[in-house]
N, C-alpha and C positions, 0 to 999 in steps of 0.2 A: 614706377618712379624710371627707373631706366629705360626702360622701353620706351616711356615720353620722351624722354631725353636724348635719343637716340633717333624715333624720327624726328624731333622738332631739328635735330642737327642735321637731317636731311635734306630738312624744309628749308632750311637757313642758305644752305650751299645752292640747290635748286633756283634758289630769289634773293634777287640782291636786296632783297626790302626787310627783310628778317635773318639775323644772326643771333643764336644761343648768347653768345658773351652778353652779362650784362654789366655795366646800364646798355640797354637796347640803344641801336641809333639807329634812328630813320633820316634817309638823303629826302629832301624835299622840306624837312623842317630845319633841316640844323641842329636839331634841339636830341639832348637822349633822355630816354624814360626808363625809371625801375619799375619793372615786375608790373605791368598789366593794369596802366591808368586807365580811365575811361577815353581822357583824349589822345590824340594822333593825328590828326590834319587827314588832307585827303592822301596824301603816298601811305599813311599804313592800312587805310581803306584801297586803295589800290592794289597794295601787296597782297593785301586777304581774299581779296576778287582773285586774282592771281593763279592765287598759290594752289598749288595741287591739293589734291587729297591724301590725309594720308590716318591710317588704321592706326591710332593708337586711343588709348584711354582716354575717355573723352573728360571724366573727371578731372583727369591730373592735368588735361593741356588748358580746362574751362579757369581751373585753379592758379596754372601756373604762369600761365604765358598769356589769354585773351580773354578780355573781360565776355559777360555773360551775350551780351547785347551782339557783338560782333561773330564769337561763336556761333550764334542762333542762326546768321543768314549763311556763315559758310555751310553749317552740317545740314541746313534743309536742301543747298544742293548736289553735296556730297552725297546723301545718306547711299542711294540707290546704289554706291559701289563700294560700300566699305564690307568690308570683309568679315563672317562673323567670330565673335570671341567665344573659345574654348572655355566649356563649363567643368566647372569642378565635380570629380567623382565624388561621390555618395560617402561615407564615412561607414567604415565597416561597426555594424550594429555591438555594442556593449551586451557584456555574458552575463547583468541581469534581464536586461528585454531581450534575449535569447534563450534565458529561463523562461519567461513569462508564456511565447511562442512559438514551444519546439515540446510538443506531448510525451515523447522521449526525454527531454532532459528535464521536465515537470516531474516524471514519474521516478526518473534515478535521485530528484533531488529529493523529493517527498521518501520513496524508501530508503535512501542514504540517512536522513534525517531522522526517523522510525525507529530503523536499525540502531542509529547511536542511541536514543533514547533510551530504547532498550525496554524493561516490565515495569518503569516505572512512570506510569500514567500521568502523573503533574507534568511531569520534563516531557509528554509527549503532547500536553494541553497547551504547554507552553513553546514548545517548538512548532505547532500548526497557528497559533496566535502571531506568532513573529512572520513568520515564514510566508504571511496572507500577504502581504505588503510588495515583496520579491517576484512569487507567483502567483501566475493569471487564475485564483479559484474560482471566475465565474465562470472563463471561458471552459475549465476542464473540473470542472465539479461531480462529472460522473466518474472521471478517472479518480481523483482524491476520494470519493467516498467508496471506489469498490478495492483501492487499494485498503483501506481504514477496516473495511468488515472481510474481506476476502485476500486482502495480504498480497494483491495484485491486479492487473488491468484483466474487465471481464470481458470475453466476446457475446455476439446476439447469441442468447443460449446459455450462455452463462460460466461456459469453458474457462479456465484460465489463459489468457496469451501469452502471458511469458512460463509456463506450468514446468518447460525445459531448462530455463534459466534462474537459477537459484540467487541470480546475484542480483537480479531484479524483480524479484519478492521480496516480502519481509514477515515473519510468522511472528509480529508483535502487531495482531491484529484479531476483531472480534474471532474469528472461524479457529485461531489459534489459542485463543485464552482458554481457562479452566470453563467446562460446564457447572457453573456452580450460580446463584441468581447474584451472591454477593459481587462476584467479578463483572458478570454484565453487566450488573448496575454499573462501576466504576466505570466501566468500558462508555457505556451512557450517559457519562457527566462528561466525557470530552465530547460528545457531539451536541451536548448541551452548549457549553462554554464555547464549540465553534463558530456555532451559530449563531447565539447572543452577540459574541465577537462581529460575524458578516453575516446580518440580518440577510441578506441578497442569496444567501445559501439555506434559506426555508426552505420555497420552492423547489428547490433541486433535489435537496434533500428528501421531500415526499415523495418528488418522480423517480429518485433511485429507489428508496424502498417500496415503492408498487413495482418498478422490473425487477427489485431482489424477490419477490413475492412471485414474479412471472415465473422466476429461473428455477426453480426450489426444484424441479425433478435433475437439474445438474449436481445440485450437493449432497453430500453425504449429509445420513441422519443425523450423526450430532451437530454439523452444522446447518442441520435443519432446525433443531433444538436451539441452539444458540442463537440461533437469528428471530426465532418465536420469543426469544427470553428477550431479547435485544425491542423490540416490535413490542411487545406488552409493558416491560419498564418503560420504553419514550410514548406510547400511547400513555400509560398511568401520568407521566408527570408532564402532559399537554404538548410536548415537543412536533408528536404526530398527529395526524388527523386520524379520526376512524375510519373516513374514506380507503383511506389504503389499503383494508380489506376485499375490496372488492376488487382486488388483481387474485385472491382466493376464488373465485367462482369460476373460472378458467374450467372448461371439459375436461382438458387433460390432467387438469391438477384433482379433477372434483372426481373420476370413475377410477382414479388409482387409489384413491383413500387418502391422498396426500393434504388435501383439503382442511379434511375435518380433525387427522391427525395435527397438524398444523396449530390449525384454529383452538383447539383442546391446550396447547400448550403455552401460546401466546393468552388464552382469557385466565390461564395457571399463574401467569406472572403479572399481568394486567392487575387481578383483584389481591397481588400480594401489594403492591401501590397502594388501590385504589377499594372502598367497598362496592358489594354488589350495583347499589342503588346509582353510582355514579358510572358505574360502566353500562349499565342497563340505559343509560340516560344519554351518553355518549352516542349507543348503537342509534336511539329515537332520533339525535336530532342527526344523524347519518340519514335517514332512512333506511338502517340496514337493520331495523329490526323483525320488518316484514320479511327480509330474506334469508333469516338463516340455516331455513328449509335448505336452504340452495346449495350447503357447502356439501350435500351428500347427492348421490344418482338420483334420478327421477325417480326407477321404482321405490329408493329407501326416503323421498321425501315425504315423511310423515311424521305427527306430534308424537307419536308413540315412540317411533324408533330415536329420533334424538334425544327427548325425553328420557329412554333408556342410556343413548350411548354417552350424555352426558354428564350424566349420575353418576353412573360407573365408574367416569375419570373424576368424578368429585366435586362437578357444578353443577348441581342441583340447584343454586340458583338460577341459574341460566335457563335449567329445562320449565321450573316454574315459571319465571318469566317469560319464555315462548308462550305456553300455556296459556298465560292471560293475554298477552298479543294475538293470538290466536282469535281466541273466546273472543274478543274487541273487535277485531275485522268479521270476525262471523256474525256478530252481533251488527253491527254497521250495514251489511249486504242484508242482512233478516229486516231491520227497520225498513230499508230504502224499498224493500219489495213490498215488506207490509203497508208501507205509506200509499203503493200506488194500486194494490189490490183495495183496498179501502176508498180511494177518489174515486175507484172505477165501481163503488158499491158492490163487490162481490158479494155473493152469498156466504153467510157465518159458516157453514160447514165447508167451504171449500176451502175457507182462511183457516178454521180449524185443522183439516189436512194436511194442507200447507204446513203450516206450523209445528205439526205433532211432526212430520218426514223431517223437518229440519235439526228439531231438537235429538232426534235420534239419529240424525247421521252425523253431526258439531257435536253430540254429548253435551249438547246444550241442559243446564237444569233451568226446573220449572220456575223457582227463585230470580234468572235470570229472566227470560222471557216474561213475564206479567208489568213489569218495568217498563217493558217496548212495547207491548201492546196499548198501555194505556196511554203512552207519548202519542205513539199511533194513530190511536182513536182520538185526542185532544188537539191534534194536527188537521185533522181531516174535515173541519168545518171553517168558516167564519166566525167569529165571534162579533155577538151585537155588540157596540159600547155604550149603551145603557147598560147601568147596575141593574135597573128595577126589571130588566129584560132577558138579561144574561144569563139568571139561576133556571128559568122556564125553558130558554132554548139548550141550557147545557142538560135537564133534565130529562128532557125530549130524546134527546144525543144521548145521553149514555143508555137510558129504559131499552134504546136499541141495540147496544152492544153488551147490555149486561149479560147475554149468554153466552158469548165470547169473552168475556174475563171468566165467567164462572166456571168455566171449562179448566180452565189453568191458576186455578188460585184456589187448589185441592189441599195445599199443606200450608199448616198454620203460618208460617215462615212465609210465604207467601200473600197471604193476605195481610199478616203485617207492613210490608216490603210495597205491597197497593195503597195500604192507607197514608202512609207513610210521601208515597208520591203525589195522594189528591192534597196532603196536608203541604206539601212544598209547593205545588201550581196555585193552589188557590193564595197561595202567601203573594208569589209574584206577579200573579195577574189579578190586581187590586181590585177587578169589577166581581172573580168569583169569591169574594171573602164571607160574603153574609150566605155563600151556598154552600159552605164546606159540611154543613150538618146533613143539609136535605140529599146531596151524594151521598153523605153514609149512610144516611136512612134508606136512599134507595138502592144500592148496593144491599145493604142487610134485610130489602124484604124479595129482593130478585134470589137472595142465597150466594152473593158472592163473598159476603163480608159474615162470618160465623159471631156470635155473640160474644166466646170467649175472648177472639181475636180484637173486637172494638174496644173489650175493658180493660186486655193487658194494655190497648195502644195509649187507654186513656191514664192505666198507672206508671206507668213504668216507660213505654217505648216509642212514647210521640219525639218529633225533633223537633229541636230550638226553634224555628222559622211561624211566628205566629202563634208560640205556643199560650197565651195566657187567652187570646182571645178564641181561636179553637176549643180550649176544655171550657171556656164559660159556657162559648154556643152547644156543646155535649153534653154540658151538666147533666139534663132536664133526661137527657133520652138514656144518661148511664146509667140515672138511679130508675128510671123505672124497666133497664133493661135487669138490675139488680134487685129489684123488686119481684120482678117475674122471674127473676131466678129465686131465688126466696121461697116462692109461693109453690115453684114448682115442684124443691125440695120436698117440702111441707109438704103438698098434695103427694109427694110420694110415697113420704116416713107414712101417714093413715091410711095407705092403702097396704 
């Protein structure tokens, strides 16, 4: 305002038409006006037109001296010769902003808070909860988790950036904790609370754990053990997904045996939190059930080696799980190849040789193969939709492949599995409901099914699907078998 007054005063001395003294006097009108009315006559306008350009604060001049209308007329004429106004210098950043955007200040604040909280993990959790509003967790999430796990910021590869400066590190972290399950579980609770409070840290924490698993070579054996326990506990309570385990398949970790050793410790901690079924279910969902062998070098990637290694470590449940998964995978491949060969109508002898080789190579029992053969044989033809014709078609088709089924139903258990498969198929496909008894009789005559197997199925080994219908169909044939058996026994006694 003072600058404006000085400028107007100078203007007033230069022009007889304007004076800063109030009330203003305007010659030519013979009147006085106070402070910027709308009137003023020709003299007022003439004075403004002849007024020199004065660099003053426009808003002050406008509100104190002239009306909006007259100022605009003068301003348009003189804008080109106005000098630029000085700009105010920016204010210095506040302390909390400095903490948010400087990584070293972030680190120092975090380390100081953890050192003050000490071994009281409740105090640590409260400190992390309250400090999140002042520190930029989103930007420096990797620094945050590095310090909570390792006590220091980590360089690429896993070395401590501040290893030589103890003032920039903290001993109140996972790597400095006692190596027991209960202590590490308490640290896991700190991570749970932090991520529940700041949900945006969830993905960052997952990425951090993947990174730490890649850095395992840089950590001591004790630190690896604690990290394995923490990972297993967090996998058990659902804070982390099983996909973090993909970092263990890195060649350098596998070749040196670090991956397998770490995995054993991790799975032990995981199974201490959840049962084996929950662990294996998580592995299946993450598509890791078929990759467990990759924890070992290529020359040791066998089911037997895996089973021995994990069984010796006290994890027989995982050994059994892998055997089942490998068997299922092998069966799927076998079924696919069988389907292809049957669709191409390969000779029965060639199919028999192929199946026997696969059984030997993959250690598959006959009981596992007979069900696959039945499924492939029934899928190899397009069935008639008419019920009165499908039975005849089925008998003709199955008669062709009866020799193949006979080769792989040499055991009583295999025969029962085949009978159950036939029963389930006829129940699931309604057009085959009336064909069940005819198929069984065909297999009996072709030496696929024995008398003992049929009688055992009838008495106790049948499944629930269509039980009453199929037992009724088989009643007369079973009675005939029983009578034939009695006649054979009586003839034997006479002889």
